[in-house]
C-alpha positions in Angstrom: -110.6 32.7 152.7 -112.1 33.9 156.0 -110.4 33.6 159.4 -111.6 30.9 161.7 -114.6 31.8 163.6 -116.3 30.6 166.8 -119.8 29.0 166.5 -122.1 29.5 169.4 -122.5 27.0 172.1 -119.3 25.0 171.7 -116.4 24.6 174.1 -113.4 26.8 173.7 -111.1 24.0 172.9 -110.6 22.1 169.6 -113.6 20.6 167.8 -111.7 17.4 167.1 -108.8 16.1 169.1 -107.1 12.8 168.5 -104.7 11.6 171.2 -102.2 8.8 170.4 -104.7 7.0 168.2 -103.6 3.6 166.8 -105.4 1.2 164.4 -104.2 -2.2 163.1 -105.6 -4.3 160.3 -103.9 -7.6 161.3 -100.2 -6.9 161.0 -100.7 -3.6 159.1 -100.4 -0.6 161.4 -102.6 1.9 159.5 -102.8 4.6 162.2 -99.6 5.1 164.3 -99.9 7.3 167.4 -102.0 10.0 165.6 -102.0 13.3 167.3 -104.3 15.9 165.7 -106.3 18.9 166.8 -108.7 20.8 164.6 -109.9 24.2 165.8 -113.4 25.6 165.4 -113.9 27.0 161.9 -110.6 25.4 160.7 -110.4 23.6 157.3 -107.8 20.8 157.4 -107.0 19.0 154.2 -105.4 15.5 154.6 -103.1 14.6 151.7 -100.9 11.6 151.1 -100.3 8.6 148.8 -102.8 5.7 148.6 -102.7 3.5 151.6 -101.3 6.2 153.9 -104.2 5.9 156.4 -106.1 9.1 155.3 -109.5 7.6 155.0 -109.1 5.4 158.1 -108.2 8.6 160.0 -111.3 10.3 158.7 -113.6 7.4 159.4 -112.2 6.9 162.9 -113.4 10.4 163.9 -117.0 9.2 164.0 -116.1 5.6 164.8 -117.1 4.1 161.4 -113.6 2.6 162.0 -112.9 1.4 165.5 -109.5 2.2 167.0 -107.2 -0.1 169.0 -106.1 2.5 171.5 -105.9 6.3 172.1 -108.7 8.8 172.5 -110.8 10.9 170.2 -112.7 13.9 171.5 -115.5 15.8 169.6 -116.0 19.3 171.0 -114.5 18.2 174.4 -116.5 15.0 174.7 -114.8 11.6 174.5 -116.1 9.7 171.5 -118.2 6.8 173.0 -117.7 3.3 171.8 -121.2 2.3 171.0 -124.9 2.7 171.7 -127.1 5.7 172.0 -124.3 8.1 173.2 -122.4 7.3 170.0 -125.4 7.9 167.8 -125.9 11.3 169.6 -122.3 12.4 169.2 -122.3 11.2 165.5 -125.1 13.6 164.9 -122.5 16.4 165.6 -120.2 14.9 162.9 -121.3 15.2 159.3 -119.9 12.7 156.9 -119.7 12.9 153.1 -118.4 9.8 151.4 -116.9 8.9 148.0 -120.1 7.1 147.1 -123.1 9.3 147.9 -124.9 6.8 150.2 -128.3 8.4 149.5 -131.4 6.3 150.0 -132.3 5.2 146.5 -136.0 4.8 147.1 -136.5 8.2 148.8 -136.8 11.6 147.1 -134.1 14.1 147.4 -136.2 16.1 149.9 -136.8 12.9 152.0 -133.1 12.1 152.0 -132.3 15.4 153.6 -135.2 15.5 156.1 -134.9 12.0 157.4 -132.0 12.7 159.9 -133.5 15.8 161.4 -136.9 14.1 161.9 -135.7 10.7 163.1 -132.6 11.7 165.1 -133.3 15.3 166.2 -137.0 14.9 166.6 -137.8 17.9 164.3 -141.3 18.3 163.0 -141.8 17.4 159.3 -142.7 21.0 158.2 -139.6 22.5 160.0 -137.4 19.8 158.6 -138.7 20.4 155.0 -138.1 24.2 155.4 -134.6 23.6 156.6 -134.0 21.0 153.8 -135.2 23.4 151.1 -132.9 26.1 152.4 -129.9 23.7 152.2 -130.9 22.3 148.8 -131.1 25.9 147.6 -127.7 26.6 149.1 -126.1 23.7 147.2 -127.9 24.5 144.0 -130.3 21.5 143.7 -133.6 22.7 145.1 -135.3 22.2 141.8 -134.5 18.5 142.0 -136.3 17.9 145.4 -138.9 15.5 144.1 -136.6 13.3 142.1 -134.9 10.1 143.2 -131.1 10.0 143.5 -130.7 8.0 140.3 -132.3 10.8 138.3 -129.5 13.2 139.3 -126.0 13.5 138.0 -123.1 12.4 140.3 -122.2 15.9 141.1 -125.8 16.8 142.0 -126.0 13.6 144.2 -122.9 14.6 146.1 -124.3 18.1 146.7 -127.4 16.5 148.1 -125.2 14.4 150.3 -123.6 17.6 151.6 -127.0 19.2 152.2 -128.1 16.0 154.1 -125.0 16.2 156.4 -125.6 20.0 157.0 -129.2 19.3 157.9 -128.0 17.7 161.2 -126.2 21.1 162.0 -122.9 19.3 162.7 -120.0 20.8 164.6 -117.6 19.3 162.1 -117.9 18.0 158.5 -115.8 15.1 157.4 -115.2 14.6 153.6 -113.7 11.3 152.5 -112.5 11.7 148.9 -115.8 13.4 148.0 -114.9 13.9 144.3 -113.1 10.7 143.5 -116.2 8.9 142.1 -117.2 11.8 139.9 -116.7 12.5 136.3 -114.2 15.4 135.8 -116.8 17.9 134.7 -118.8 17.4 137.8 -115.9 17.7 140.3 -115.8 21.5 140.2 -119.4 22.0 141.2 -118.9 19.9 144.3 -115.6 21.7 145.2 -117.3 25.1 144.7 -119.9 24.0 147.3 -117.2 22.9 149.7 -115.2 26.2 149.2 -118.4 28.2 150.1 -118.8 26.1 153.2 -115.2 26.7 154.2 -115.6 30.5 153.7 -118.7 30.4 155.9 -116.7 29.1 158.8 -117.6 25.4 158.8 -115.1 23.2 160.6 -114.0 20.7 157.9 -111.6 17.7 157.6 -111.2 16.9 153.9 -109.4 13.8 152.6 -108.8 14.6 148.9 -106.5 14.6 145.9 -107.7 18.0 144.8 -104.7 20.2 145.3 -106.5 23.3 144.0 -109.1 22.9 146.8 -106.3 22.5 149.3 -104.6 25.7 148.1 -107.8 27.7 148.0 -109.8 26.7 151.0 -107.5 24.9 153.6 -106.0 26.6 156.6 -103.7 23.7 157.1 -102.4 20.7 155.1 -101.8 17.5 157.0 -99.6 15.1 155.0 -99.7 11.4 155.9 -97.6 8.5 154.8 -97.4 4.9 156.2 -100.0 5.6 158.8 -98.2 8.6 160.3 -98.7 12.3 160.1 -95.4 13.3 158.5 -95.8 17.0 158.4 -98.3 19.8 158.8 -98.1 23.3 157.3 -100.1 26.1 155.8 -101.0 25.2 152.1 -98.6 27.8 150.6 -95.7 26.5 152.7 -96.5 22.9 152.1 -96.8 23.2 148.3 -93.8 25.5 147.8 -91.4 24.2 150.5 -92.3 20.7 151.8 -90.0 19.6 154.7 -90.0 15.8 154.4 -88.6 13.6 151.7 -91.9 11.8 151.6 -93.8 15.0 150.9 -91.3 16.1 148.3 -91.6 12.8 146.5 -95.4 12.9 146.7 -95.6 16.5 145.2 -92.9 15.7 142.6 -95.0 12.8 141.3 -98.1 15.0 141.1 -96.3 17.7 139.2 -94.8 15.3 136.6 -98.2 13.6 135.9 
């Protein structure tokens, strides 16, 4: 695992900063005074039981989920609430979902070039050249003319990663990226994510894949009941968790 590195052109501060972020669903307080900073080149894995607020935290970072109060900054800029400024800032935040969210009627190549052409104003030839580099990088360049339905789940998720990378994001968010995959396809997606981490991409990953957390994360953030309960380096977290909630969580994993 490489040390964190500084990409060119960014501010010196954290790429993501959440300051006293709160979110309610009715009477349910799903994010409670969340304070989180993610440095440039850092890989943060968010763990916790179901319903702990992990996915809501991830989706709040590019305002797929609105927040009730608090502030979120992306590379020093306050996350706008709506409109064109939000769309522009979202371009800096790549998102990979549980379900691949590819356009079913467009080819793999078109899925990857659409964002750079429409949002970044890239010429088609340049966008296709970039897309082919990224599809090669994630191992599916030979599928470029197919439709998403013609690919396996693992291949589709790797295309989704390439599509997010095509926007040259400052941070990549992964919301349970392997949970919809068959077991034999999970590793190919995790391998792609490990490579990204080793190349210095800033990543926030909500996952149940403990092996990935051990191998690629710089830091584990453990959530329960809408709160960040503890944070530690992976080795420390897995071998010596500090909170009862984390001990209980890890104990259940080991016994299953």
